[in-house]
C-alpha positions in Angstrom: -66.4 5.1 -47.4 -66.7 8.8 -48.0 -64.4 11.1 -46.1 -61.6 8.5 -45.5 -58.2 8.2 -47.0 -55.6 5.6 -46.7 -52.0 5.6 -48.1 -48.8 3.7 -47.7 -45.4 5.3 -47.8 -42.1 3.4 -47.9 -39.1 5.4 -46.5 -35.8 3.7 -47.2 -34.1 4.9 -44.0 -33.6 3.6 -40.5 -36.4 4.4 -38.1 -34.1 6.6 -35.9 -33.1 8.7 -39.0 -36.8 9.3 -39.9 -37.8 10.2 -36.4 -34.8 12.5 -36.0 -35.7 14.3 -39.3 -39.4 14.7 -38.2 -38.4 15.9 -34.7 -36.2 18.6 -36.1 -38.4 21.6 -36.3 -36.2 23.1 -39.0 -37.5 20.5 -41.4 -41.2 21.5 -41.0 -41.8 24.3 -38.6 -45.6 24.0 -39.1 -45.7 20.4 -37.8 -47.2 19.9 -34.4 -45.3 17.7 -31.9 -48.3 15.4 -31.6 -47.9 14.5 -35.3 -44.4 13.3 -34.7 -45.5 11.3 -31.6 -48.3 9.7 -33.6 -45.9 8.8 -36.4 -43.4 7.3 -33.9 -46.2 5.1 -32.4 -47.1 3.9 -35.9 -43.4 3.0 -36.6 -43.1 1.2 -33.3 -46.2 -0.8 -34.0 -45.0 -1.8 -37.5 -41.6 -2.8 -36.1 -43.2 -4.9 -33.4 -45.5 -6.6 -35.9 -42.6 -7.6 -38.2 
């Protein structure tokens, strides 16, 4: 379908480490808090499904 994009990224770190990195505004000051929350929901869903 036009206008859609899908990708998979494997991050070889514990979930807590990844979320702490994303939540730290010093790592990406332009990131919106809602992006971090959305990513956390994706991680939680993946963990529950495994």
